[in-house]
C-alpha positions as protocol buffer text, in pm:
chain_id: "A"
residue {
  index: 1
  type: UNK
  ca { x: 11358 y: 11749 z: 8962 }
}
residue {
  index: 2
  type: UNK
  ca { x: 11559 y: 12060 z: 8867 }
}
residue {
  index: 3
  type: UNK
  ca { x: 11632 y: 12321 z: 9134 }
}
residue {
  index: 4
  type: UNK
  ca { x: 11648 y: 12697 z: 9087 }
}
residue {
  index: 5
  type: UNK
  ca { x: 11758 y: 12952 z: 9350 }
}
residue {
  index: 6
  type: UNK
  ca { x: 11719 y: 13329 z: 9359 }
}
residue {
  index: 7
  type: UNK
  ca { x: 12059 y: 13496 z: 9397 }
}
residue {
  index: 8
  type: UNK
  ca { x: 12188 y: 13849 z: 9340 }
}
residue {
  index: 9
  type: UNK
  ca { x: 12448 y: 14003 z: 9111 }
}
residue {
  index: 10
  type: UNK
  ca { x: 12741 y: 14150 z: 9304 }
}
residue {
  index: 11
  type: UNK
  ca { x: 12767 y: 14446 z: 9068 }
}
residue {
  index: 12
  type: UNK
  ca { x: 12421 y: 14598 z: 9101 }
}
residue {
  index: 13
  type: UNK
  ca { x: 12228 y: 14380 z: 9346 }
}
residue {
  index: 14
  type: UNK
  ca { x: 11977 y: 14275 z: 9082 }
}
residue {
  index: 15
  type: UNK
  ca { x: 11825 y: 13930 z: 9115 }
}
residue {
  index: 16
  type: UNK
  ca { x: 11959 y: 13644 z: 8909 }
}
residue {
  index: 17
  type: UNK
  ca { x: 11876 y: 13272 z: 8894 }
}
residue {
  index: 18
  type: UNK
  ca { x: 12124 y: 12998 z: 8967 }
}
residue {
  index: 19
  type: UNK
  ca { x: 12045 y: 12637 z: 8891 }
}
residue {
  index: 20
  type: UNK
  ca { x: 12134 y: 12352 z: 9121 }
}
residue {
  index: 21
  type: UNK
  ca { x: 12133 y: 12027 z: 8933 }
}
residue {
  index: 22
  type: UNK
  ca { x: 11844 y: 11838 z: 9091 }
}
residue {
  index: 23
  type: UNK
  ca { x: 11653 y: 11712 z: 9393 }
}
residue {
  index: 24
  type: UNK
  ca { x: 11630 y: 11341 z: 9461 }
}
residue {
  index: 25
  type: UNK
  ca { x: 11463 y: 11129 z: 9726 }
}
residue {
  index: 26
  type: UNK
  ca { x: 11470 y: 10783 z: 9873 }
}
residue {
  index: 27
  type: UNK
  ca { x: 11282 y: 10593 z: 10140 }
}
residue {
  index: 28
  type: UNK
  ca { x: 11299 y: 10285 z: 10356 }
}
residue {
  index: 29
  type: UNK
  ca { x: 11074 y: 10120 z: 10613 }
}
residue {
  index: 30
  type: UNK
  ca { x: 11079 y: 9811 z: 10830 }
}
residue {
  index: 31
  type: UNK
  ca { x: 10819 y: 9637 z: 11042 }
}
residue {
  index: 32
  type: UNK
  ca { x: 10882 y: 9653 z: 11413 }
}
residue {
  index: 33
  type: UNK
  ca { x: 10873 y: 9386 z: 11679 }
}
residue {
  index: 34
  type: UNK
  ca { x: 10549 y: 9490 z: 11849 }
}
residue {
  index: 35
  type: UNK
  ca { x: 10348 y: 9199 z: 11706 }
}
residue {
  index: 36
  type: UNK
  ca { x: 10077 y: 9413 z: 11548 }
}
residue {
  index: 37
  type: UNK
  ca { x: 10180 y: 9396 z: 11182 }
}
residue {
  index: 38
  type: UNK
  ca { x: 10314 y: 9684 z: 10974 }
}
residue {
  index: 39
  type: UNK
  ca { x: 10118 y: 10006 z: 11036 }
}
residue {
  index: 40
  type: UNK
  ca { x: 10346 y: 10265 z: 10873 }
}
residue {
  index: 41
  type: UNK
  ca { x: 10277 y: 10395 z: 10523 }
}
residue {
  index: 42
  type: UNK
  ca { x: 10457 y: 10661 z: 10319 }
}
residue {
  index: 43
  type: UNK
  ca { x: 10451 y: 10867 z: 9999 }
}
residue {
  index: 44
  type: UNK
  ca { x: 10757 y: 10981 z: 9804 }
}
residue {
  index: 45
  type: UNK
  ca { x: 10701 y: 11094 z: 9447 }
}
residue {
  index: 46
  type: UNK
  ca { x: 10728 y: 11380 z: 9201 }
}
residue {
  index: 47
  type: UNK
  ca { x: 10429 y: 11513 z: 9010 }
}
residue {
  index: 48
  type: UNK
  ca { x: 10368 y: 11783 z: 8750 }
}
residue {
  index: 49
  type: UNK
  ca { x: 10040 y: 11975 z: 8770 }
}
residue {
  index: 50
  type: UNK
  ca { x: 9970 y: 12249 z: 8515 }
}
residue {
  index: 51
  type: UNK
  ca { x: 10341 y: 12315 z: 8470 }
}
residue {
  index: 52
  type: UNK
  ca { x: 10411 y: 12319 z: 8844 }
}
residue {
  index: 53
  type: UNK
  ca { x: 10678 y: 12074 z: 8963 }
}
residue {
  index: 54
  type: UNK
  ca { x: 10578 y: 11914 z: 9291 }
}
residue {
  index: 55
  type: UNK
  ca { x: 10757 y: 11684 z: 9528 }
}
residue {
  index: 56
  type: UNK
  ca { x: 10508 y: 11496 z: 9748 }
}
residue {
  index: 57
  type: UNK
  ca { x: 10645 y: 11333 z: 10062 }
}
residue {
  index: 58
  type: UNK
  ca { x: 10467 y: 11192 z: 10366 }
}
residue {
  index: 59
  type: UNK
  ca { x: 10480 y: 10955 z: 10661 }
}
residue {
  index: 60
  type: UNK
  ca { x: 10164 y: 10801 z: 10806 }
}
residue {
  index: 61
  type: UNK
  ca { x: 10211 y: 10606 z: 11131 }
}
residue {
  index: 62
  type: UNK
  ca { x: 9901 y: 10405 z: 11212 }
}
residue {
  index: 63
  type: UNK
  ca { x: 9797 y: 10282 z: 11554 }
}
residue {
  index: 64
  type: UNK
  ca { x: 9538 y: 10022 z: 11657 }
}
residue {
  index: 65
  type: UNK
  ca { x: 9522 y: 9912 z: 11293 }
}
residue {
  index: 66
  type: UNK
  ca { x: 9654 y: 10011 z: 10951 }
}
residue {
  index: 67
  type: UNK
  ca { x: 9332 y: 10115 z: 10779 }
}
residue {
  index: 68
  type: UNK
  ca { x: 9352 y: 10489 z: 10856 }
}
residue {
  index: 69
  type: UNK
  ca { x: 9718 y: 10520 z: 10751 }
}
residue {
  index: 70
  type: UNK
  ca { x: 9649 y: 10327 z: 10432 }
}
residue {
  index: 71
  type: UNK
  ca { x: 9357 y: 10557 z: 10349 }
}
residue {
  index: 72
  type: UNK
  ca { x: 9574 y: 10864 z: 10403 }
}
residue {
  index: 73
  type: UNK
  ca { x: 9839 y: 10728 z: 10169 }
}
residue {
  index: 74
  type: UNK
  ca { x: 9580 y: 10700 z: 9891 }
}
residue {
  index: 75
  type: UNK
  ca { x: 9376 y: 11015 z: 9947 }
}
residue {
  index: 76
  type: UNK
  ca { x: 9533 y: 11296 z: 10151 }
}
residue {
  index: 77
  type: UNK
  ca { x: 9754 y: 11456 z: 9885 }
}
residue {
  index: 78
  type: UNK
  ca { x: 9477 y: 11433 z: 9628 }
}
residue {
  index: 79
  type: UNK
  ca { x: 9242 y: 11611 z: 9867 }
}
residue {
  index: 80
  type: UNK
  ca { x: 9499 y: 11883 z: 9941 }
}
residue {
  index: 81
  type: UNK
  ca { x: 9576 y: 11953 z: 9576 }
}
residue {
  index: 82
  type: UNK
  ca { x: 9206 y: 11957 z: 9486 }
}
residue {
  index: 83
  type: UNK
  ca { x: 9145 y: 12249 z: 9720 }
}
residue {
  index: 84
  type: UNK
  ca { x: 9073 y: 12545 z: 9488 }
}
residue {
  index: 85
  type: UNK
  ca { x: 9284 y: 12790 z: 9691 }
}
residue {
  index: 86
  type: UNK
  ca { x: 9587 y: 12567 z: 9742 }
}
residue {
  index: 87
  type: UNK
  ca { x: 9806 y: 12781 z: 9514 }
}
residue {
  index: 88
  type: UNK
  ca { x: 9697 y: 13112 z: 9665 }
}
residue {
  index: 89
  type: UNK
  ca { x: 9650 y: 13018 z: 10032 }
}
residue {
  index: 90
  type: UNK
  ca { x: 9820 y: 12683 z: 10092 }
}
residue {
  index: 91
  type: UNK
  ca { x: 9805 y: 12700 z: 10472 }
}
residue {
  index: 92
  type: UNK
  ca { x: 9427 y: 12741 z: 10477 }
}
residue {
  index: 93
  type: UNK
  ca { x: 9380 y: 12480 z: 10202 }
}
residue {
  index: 94
  type: UNK
  ca { x: 9590 y: 12219 z: 10383 }
}
residue {
  index: 95
  type: UNK
  ca { x: 9403 y: 12268 z: 10709 }
}
residue {
  index: 96
  type: UNK
  ca { x: 9069 y: 12230 z: 10530 }
}
residue {
  index: 97
  type: UNK
  ca { x: 9185 y: 11919 z: 10345 }
}
residue {
  index: 98
  type: UNK
  ca { x: 9307 y: 11759 z: 10669 }
}
residue {
  index: 99
  type: UNK
  ca { x: 8969 y: 11823 z: 10832 }
}
residue {
  index: 100
  type: UNK
  ca { x: 8767 y: 11698 z: 10535 }
}
residue {
  index: 101
  type: UNK
  ca { x: 8984 y: 11387 z: 10502 }
}
residue {
  index: 102
  type: UNK
  ca { x: 8938 y: 11309 z: 10871 }
}
residue {
  index: 103
  type: UNK
  ca { x: 8561 y: 11344 z: 10830 }
}
residue {
  index: 104
  type: UNK
  ca { x: 8575 y: 11100 z: 10537 }
}
residue {
  index: 105
  type: UNK
  ca { x: 8771 y: 10854 z: 10750 }
}
residue {
  index: 106
  type: UNK
  ca { x: 8527 y: 10873 z: 11039 }
}
residue {
  index: 107
  type: UNK
  ca { x: 8231 y: 10820 z: 10806 }
}
residue {
  index: 108
  type: UNK
  ca { x: 8364 y: 10566 z: 10560 }
}
residue {
  index: 109
  type: UNK
  ca { x: 8673 y: 10379 z: 10677 }
}
residue {
  index: 110
  type: UNK
  ca { x: 8621 y: 10047 z: 10845 }
}
residue {
  index: 111
  type: UNK
  ca { x: 8848 y: 10037 z: 11144 }
}
residue {
  index: 112
  type: UNK
  ca { x: 8845 y: 10414 z: 11207 }
}
residue {
  index: 113
  type: UNK
  ca { x: 8842 y: 10332 z: 11577 }
}
residue {
  index: 114
  type: UNK
  ca { x: 9215 y: 10319 z: 11511 }
}
residue {
  index: 115
  type: UNK
  ca { x: 9406 y: 10620 z: 11387 }
}
residue {
  index: 116
  type: UNK
  ca { x: 9720 y: 10761 z: 11235 }
}
residue {
  index: 117
  type: UNK
  ca { x: 9969 y: 11042 z: 11256 }
}
residue {
  index: 118
  type: UNK
  ca { x: 10060 y: 11236 z: 10944 }
}
residue {
  index: 119
  type: UNK
  ca { x: 10347 y: 11453 z: 10830 }
}
residue {
  index: 120
  type: UNK
  ca { x: 10317 y: 11582 z: 10474 }
}
residue {
  index: 121
  type: UNK
  ca { x: 10561 y: 11795 z: 10277 }
}
residue {
  index: 122
  type: UNK
  ca { x: 10487 y: 11952 z: 9939 }
}
residue {
  index: 123
  type: UNK
  ca { x: 10786 y: 12098 z: 9754 }
}
residue {
  index: 124
  type: UNK
  ca { x: 10666 y: 12350 z: 9496 }
}
residue {
  index: 125
  type: UNK
  ca { x: 10898 y: 12424 z: 9203 }
}
residue {
  index: 126
  type: UNK
  ca { x: 11186 y: 12352 z: 9445 }
}
residue {
  index: 127
  type: UNK
  ca { x: 11137 y: 12704 z: 9582 }
}
residue {
  index: 128
  type: UNK
  ca { x: 10872 y: 12666 z: 9852 }
}
residue {
  index: 129
  type: UNK
  ca { x: 10805 y: 12390 z: 10104 }
}
residue {
  index: 130
  type: UNK
  ca { x: 10462 y: 12340 z: 10264 }
}
residue {
  index: 131
  type: UNK
  ca { x: 10485 y: 12112 z: 10568 }
}
residue {
  index: 132
  type: UNK
  ca { x: 10194 y: 12000 z: 10787 }
}
residue {
  index: 133
  type: UNK
  ca { x: 10159 y: 11746 z: 11065 }
}
residue {
  index: 134
  type: UNK
  ca { x: 9937 y: 11591 z: 11326 }
}
residue {
  index: 135
  type: UNK
  ca { x: 10084 y: 11363 z: 11591 }
}
residue {
  index: 136
  type: UNK
  ca { x: 10449 y: 11277 z: 11648 }
}
residue {
  index: 137
  type: UNK
  ca { x: 10583 y: 11188 z: 11304 }
}
residue {
  index: 138
  type: UNK
  ca { x: 10837 y: 11458 z: 11229 }
}
residue {
  index: 139
  type: UNK
  ca { x: 11006 y: 11662 z: 10956 }
}
residue {
  index: 140
  type: UNK
  ca { x: 11363 y: 11786 z: 11005 }
}
residue {
  index: 141
  type: UNK
  ca { x: 11575 y: 11999 z: 10771 }
}
residue {
  index: 142
  type: UNK
  ca { x: 11954 y: 11994 z: 10760 }
}
residue {
  index: 143
  type: UNK
  ca { x: 12076 y: 12350 z: 10711 }
}
residue {
  index: 144
  type: UNK
  ca { x: 12454 y: 12393 z: 10697 }
}
residue {
  index: 145
  type: UNK
  ca { x: 12492 y: 12078 z: 10904 }
}
residue {
  index: 146
  type: UNK
  ca { x: 12247 y: 12185 z: 11174 }
}
residue {
  index: 147
  type: UNK
  ca { x: 11917 y: 12007 z: 11236 }
}
residue {
  index: 148
  type: UNK
  ca { x: 11610 y: 12229 z: 11218 }
}
residue {
  index: 149
  type: UNK
  ca { x: 11282 y: 12069 z: 11326 }
}
residue {
  index: 150
  type: UNK
  ca { x: 10998 y: 12193 z: 11107 }
}
residue {
  index: 151
  type: UNK
  ca { x: 10703 y: 12018 z: 11270 }
}
residue {
  index: 152
  type: UNK
  ca { x: 10553 y: 12020 z: 11620 }
}
residue {
  index: 153
  type: UNK
  ca { x: 10519 y: 11701 z: 11823 }
}
residue {
  index: 154
  type: UNK
  ca { x: 10165 y: 11699 z: 11961 }
}
residue {
  index: 155
  type: UNK
  ca { x: 10241 y: 11581 z: 12310 }
}
residue {
  index: 156
  type: UNK
  ca { x: 9958 y: 11559 z: 12569 }
}
residue {
  index: 157
  type: UNK
  ca { x: 10151 y: 11750 z: 12834 }
}
residue {
  index: 158
  type: UNK
  ca { x: 10216 y: 12036 z: 12590 }
}
residue {
  index: 159
  type: UNK
  ca { x: 9849 y: 12048 z: 12486 }
}
residue {
  index: 160
  type: UNK
  ca { x: 9683 y: 11964 z: 12816 }
}
residue {
  index: 161
  type: UNK
  ca { x: 9459 y: 12270 z: 12795 }
}
residue {
  index: 162
  type: UNK
  ca { x: 9339 y: 12170 z: 12447 }
}
residue {
  index: 163
  type: UNK
  ca { x: 9232 y: 11826 z: 12569 }
}
residue {
  index: 164
  type: UNK
  ca { x: 9064 y: 11960 z: 12883 }
}
residue {
  index: 165
  type: UNK
  ca { x: 8884 y: 12234 z: 12689 }
}
residue {
  index: 166
  type: UNK
  ca { x: 8718 y: 11955 z: 12487 }
}
residue {
  index: 167
  type: UNK
  ca { x: 8612 y: 11765 z: 12799 }
}
residue {
  index: 168
  type: UNK
  ca { x: 8896 y: 11512 z: 12800 }
}
residue {
  index: 169
  type: UNK
  ca { x: 9159 y: 11432 z: 13060 }
}
residue {
  index: 170
  type: UNK
  ca { x: 9516 y: 11310 z: 13081 }
}
residue {
  index: 171
  type: UNK
  ca { x: 9604 y: 10986 z: 13255 }
}
residue {
  index: 172
  type: UNK
  ca { x: 9963 y: 10895 z: 13336 }
}
residue {
  index: 173
  type: UNK
  ca { x: 10017 y: 10535 z: 13235 }
}
residue {
  index: 174
  type: UNK
  ca { x: 10275 y: 10388 z: 13467 }
}
residue {
  index: 175
  type: UNK
  ca { x: 10480 y: 10188 z: 13216 }
}
residue {
  index: 176
  type: UNK
  ca { x: 10501 y: 10201 z: 12837 }
}
residue {
  index: 177
  type: UNK
  ca { x: 10758 y: 10036 z: 12609 }
}
residue {
  index: 178
  type: UNK
  ca { x: 10871 y: 10295 z: 12356 }
}
residue {
  index: 179
  type: UNK
  ca { x: 11155 y: 10248 z: 12111 }
}
residue {
  index: 180
  type: UNK
  ca { x: 11418 y: 10059 z: 12304 }
}
residue {
  index: 181
  type: UNK
  ca { x: 11325 y: 10150 z: 12662 }
}
residue {
  index: 182
  type: UNK
  ca { x: 11044 y: 10152 z: 12915 }
}
residue {
  index: 183
  type: UNK
  ca { x: 10905 y: 10495 z: 12995 }
}
residue {
  index: 184
  type: UNK
  ca { x: 10726 y: 10571 z: 13319 }
}
residue {
  index: 185
  type: UNK
  ca { x: 10431 y: 10806 z: 13369 }
}
residue {
  index: 186
  type: UNK
  ca { x: 10352 y: 10846 z: 12999 }
}
residue {
  index: 187
  type: UNK
  ca { x: 10057 y: 11091 z: 12956 }
}
residue {
  index: 188
  type: UNK
  ca { x: 9769 y: 10963 z: 12745 }
}
residue {
  index: 189
  type: UNK
  ca { x: 9446 y: 11132 z: 12638 }
}
residue {
  index: 190
  type: UNK
  ca { x: 9167 y: 10965 z: 12835 }
}
residue {
  index: 191
  type: UNK
  ca { x: 9427 y: 10705 z: 12931 }
}
residue {
  index: 192
  type: UNK
  ca { x: 9447 y: 10576 z: 12573 }
}
residue {
  index: 193
  type: UNK
  ca { x: 9637 y: 10789 z: 12319 }
}
residue {
  index: 194
  type: UNK
  ca { x: 9983 y: 10940 z: 12368 }
}
residue {
  index: 195
  type: UNK
  ca { x: 9918 y: 11232 z: 12132 }
}
residue {
  index: 196
  type: UNK
  ca { x: 9658 y: 11506 z: 12109 }
}
residue {
  index: 197
  type: UNK
  ca { x: 9616 y: 11520 z: 11731 }
}
residue {
  index: 198
  type: UNK
  ca { x: 9553 y: 11235 z: 11491 }
}
residue {
  index: 199
  type: UNK
  ca { x: 9335 y: 11115 z: 11207 }
}
residue {
  index: 200
  type: UNK
  ca { x: 9064 y: 10866 z: 11298 }
}
residue {
  index: 201
  type: UNK
  ca { x: 9043 y: 10755 z: 11662 }
}
residue {
  index: 202
  type: UNK
  ca { x: 8666 y: 10775 z: 11657 }
}
residue {
  index: 203
  type: UNK
  ca { x: 8633 y: 10698 z: 12028 }
}
residue {
  index: 204
  type: UNK
  ca { x: 8849 y: 10996 z: 12123 }
}
residue {
  index: 205
  type: UNK
  ca { x: 8751 y: 11244 z: 11853 }
}
residue {
  index: 206
  type: UNK
  ca { x: 8560 y: 11470 z: 12092 }
}
residue {
  index: 207
  type: UNK
  ca { x: 8878 y: 11522 z: 12293 }
}
residue {
  index: 208
  type: UNK
  ca { x: 9145 y: 11537 z: 12019 }
}
residue {
  index: 209
  type: UNK
  ca { x: 9170 y: 11706 z: 11681 }
}
residue {
  index: 210
  type: UNK
  ca { x: 9304 y: 11649 z: 11330 }
}
residue {
  index: 211
  type: UNK
  ca { x: 9392 y: 12017 z: 11283 }
}
residue {
  index: 212
  type: UNK
  ca { x: 9753 y: 12031 z: 11164 }
}
residue {
  index: 213
  type: UNK
  ca { x: 10030 y: 12272 z: 11234 }
}
residue {
  index: 214
  type: UNK
  ca { x: 10131 y: 12412 z: 10894 }
}
residue {
  index: 215
  type: UNK
  ca { x: 10464 y: 12575 z: 10813 }
}
residue {
  index: 216
  type: UNK
  ca { x: 10574 y: 12733 z: 10484 }
}
residue {
  index: 217
  type: UNK
  ca { x: 10946 y: 12768 z: 10419 }
}
residue {
  index: 218
  type: UNK
  ca { x: 11151 y: 12903 z: 10132 }
}
residue {
  index: 219
  type: UNK
  ca { x: 11421 y: 12672 z: 10001 }
}
residue {
  index: 220
  type: UNK
  ca { x: 11766 y: 12828 z: 9989 }
}
residue {
  index: 221
  type: UNK
  ca { x: 12113 y: 12705 z: 9905 }
}
residue {
  index: 222
  type: UNK
  ca { x: 12196 y: 12632 z: 10270 }
}
residue {
  index: 223
  type: UNK
  ca { x: 11943 y: 12349 z: 10294 }
}
residue {
  index: 224
  type: UNK
  ca { x: 12116 y: 12016 z: 10230 }
}
residue {
  index: 225
  type: UNK
  ca { x: 11840 y: 11761 z: 10288 }
}
residue {
  index: 226
  type: UNK
  ca { x: 11513 y: 11687 z: 10463 }
}
residue {
  index: 227
  type: UNK
  ca { x: 11415 y: 11387 z: 10676 }
}
residue {
  index: 228
  type: UNK
  ca { x: 11058 y: 11276 z: 10734 }
}
residue {
  index: 229
  type: UNK
  ca { x: 11020 y: 10985 z: 10975 }
}
residue {
  index: 230
  type: UNK
  ca { x: 10787 y: 10808 z: 11215 }
}
residue {
  index: 231
  type: UNK
  ca { x: 10853 y: 10795 z: 11588 }
}
residue {
  index: 232
  type: UNK
  ca { x: 11014 y: 10454 z: 11550 }
}
residue {
  index: 233
  type: UNK
  ca { x: 11318 y: 10661 z: 11451 }
}
residue {
  index: 234
  type: UNK
  ca { x: 11274 y: 10971 z: 11668 }
}
residue {
  index: 235
  type: UNK
  ca { x: 11226 y: 10780 z: 11993 }
}
residue {
  index: 236
  type: UNK
  ca { x: 11584 y: 10653 z: 11971 }
}
residue {
  index: 237
  type: UNK
  ca { x: 11760 y: 10937 z: 11782 }
}
residue {
  index: 238
  type: UNK
  ca { x: 11768 y: 11312 z: 11831 }
}
residue {
  index: 239
  type: UNK
  ca { x: 11722 y: 11545 z: 11536 }
}
residue {
  index: 240
  type: UNK
  ca { x: 12093 y: 11627 z: 11526 }
}
residue {
  index: 241
  type: UNK
  ca { x: 12195 y: 11262 z: 11559 }
}
residue {
  index: 242
  type: UNK
  ca { x: 11980 y: 11178 z: 11258 }
}
residue {
  index: 243
  type: UNK
  ca { x: 12133 y: 11461 z: 11054 }
}
residue {
  index: 244
  type: UNK
  ca { x: 12488 y: 11367 z: 11154 }
}
residue {
  index: 245
  type: UNK
  ca { x: 12418 y: 11002 z: 11069 }
}
residue {
  index: 246
  type: UNK
  ca { x: 12360 y: 11071 z: 10699 }
}
residue {
  index: 247
  type: UNK
  ca { x: 12529 y: 11402 z: 10626 }
}
residue {
  index: 248
  type: UNK
  ca { x: 12753 y: 11358 z: 10325 }
}
residue {
  index: 249
  type: UNK
  ca { x: 12544 y: 11085 z: 10165 }
}
residue {
  index: 250
  type: UNK
  ca { x: 12415 y: 11195 z: 9825 }
}
residue {
  index: 251
  type: UNK
  ca { x: 12172 y: 10911 z: 9760 }
}
residue {
  index: 252
  type: UNK
  ca { x: 11836 y: 10944 z: 9935 }
}
residue {
  index: 253
  type: UNK
  ca { x: 11770 y: 10570 z: 9941 }
}
residue {
  index: 254
  type: UNK
  ca { x: 12111 y: 10499 z: 10093 }
}
residue {
  index: 255
  type: UNK
  ca { x: 12053 y: 10771 z: 10352 }
}
residue {
  index: 256
  type: UNK
  ca { x: 11708 y: 10636 z: 10446 }
}
residue {
  index: 257
  type: UNK
  ca { x: 11848 y: 10284 z: 10481 }
}
residue {
  index: 258
  type: UNK
  ca { x: 12130 y: 10413 z: 10700 }
}
residue {
  index: 259
  type: UNK
  ca { x: 11884 y: 10588 z: 10933 }
}
residue {
  index: 260
  type: UNK
  ca { x: 11674 y: 10275 z: 10971 }
}
residue {
  index: 261
  type: UNK
  ca { x: 11986 y: 10067 z: 11029 }
}
residue {
  index: 262
  type: UNK
  ca { x: 12101 y: 10301 z: 11305 }
}
residue {
  index: 263
  type: UNK
  ca { x: 11758 y: 10301 z: 11471 }
}
residue {
  index: 264
  type: UNK
  ca { x: 11762 y: 9921 z: 11474 }
}
residue {
  index: 265
  type: UNK
  ca { x: 12110 y: 9919 z: 11625 }
}
residue {
  index: 266
  type: UNK
  ca { x: 11965 y: 10138 z: 11900 }
}
residue {
  index: 267
  type: UNK
  ca { x: 11702 y: 9865 z: 11951 }
}
residue {
  index: 268
  type: UNK
  ca { x: 11393 y: 10050 z: 11832 }
}
residue {
  index: 269
  type: UNK
  ca { x: 11108 y: 9799 z: 11848 }
}
residue {
  index: 270
  type: UNK
  ca { x: 10843 y: 10008 z: 11668 }
}
residue {
  index: 271
  type: UNK
  ca { x: 10775 y: 10024 z: 11294 }
}
residue {
  index: 272
  type: UNK
  ca { x: 11029 y: 10259 z: 11136 }
}
residue {
  index: 273
  type: UNK
  ca { x: 10969 y: 10454 z: 10817 }
}
residue {
  index: 274
  type: UNK
  ca { x: 11158 y: 10747 z: 10671 }
}
residue {
  index: 275
  type: UNK
  ca { x: 11190 y: 10956 z: 10356 }
}
residue {
  index: 276
  type: UNK
  ca { x: 11505 y: 11153 z: 10277 }
}
residue {
  index: 277
  type: UNK
  ca { x: 11496 y: 11436 z: 10021 }
}
residue {
  index: 278
  type: UNK
  ca { x: 11841 y: 11549 z: 9904 }
}
residue {
  index: 279
  type: UNK
  ca { x: 11918 y: 11887 z: 9745 }
}
residue {
  index: 280
  type: UNK
  ca { x: 12218 y: 11843 z: 9514 }
}
residue {
  index: 281
  type: UNK
  ca { x: 12474 y: 12108 z: 9425 }
}
residue {
  index: 282
  type: UNK
  ca { x: 12634 y: 11914 z: 9142 }
}
């Protein structure tokens, strides 16, 4: 995918276009050691729609089954791009598509008693990035070597009022194995789910939501790469550690493999999936 940036002439301040050579991506995922089978799914592809160049990237981290994550992989981007106002009001269109997709899952997907996180990123003409998420899969940008988290982790303690306003409650589970360590007093919605937003989860739907946080960012020349990953990575690495781990690598696949390798060295036991999108200067 070619990349264009808006710059300015030094003489008169008028806008000019400078071309960076291209954007590339790579991905990698491994099944964890939790004895539930692989539940992570991802999307990483380029698409051209009516002359618009799109990069479509996503992580879907299923829980209590893979059916919801698998459905999202096949349908969520299609539903977003089919919204008639996506090009004019992407934030509103993405929120509507998330809601409609969740309704489809609850009505039609066998196994929707399970659920899934989602983080989706749509790169439009390499100039604008539309990022949305529910749950704790995360998107992080590297800007001049500094990690910038784009998404919001939907933690029960941070959204306690949301859960209680819907009639739910938080229960502190005394011991939970996460990543490489045991965590004590982990808050769970109704004692079951350690996030407040997810697709599916039919049993908890009255007390959680699939409404995403949506962020729109302009792409500039300071952005080096983007990481999307499931919590199998983020539970054992900070945002900056992940950025430092792969900064300088120009191949997205190599970078994704390096992140997974590092997470495994840190003894992450969960499924790990990541997508790395690299913005090249030359």
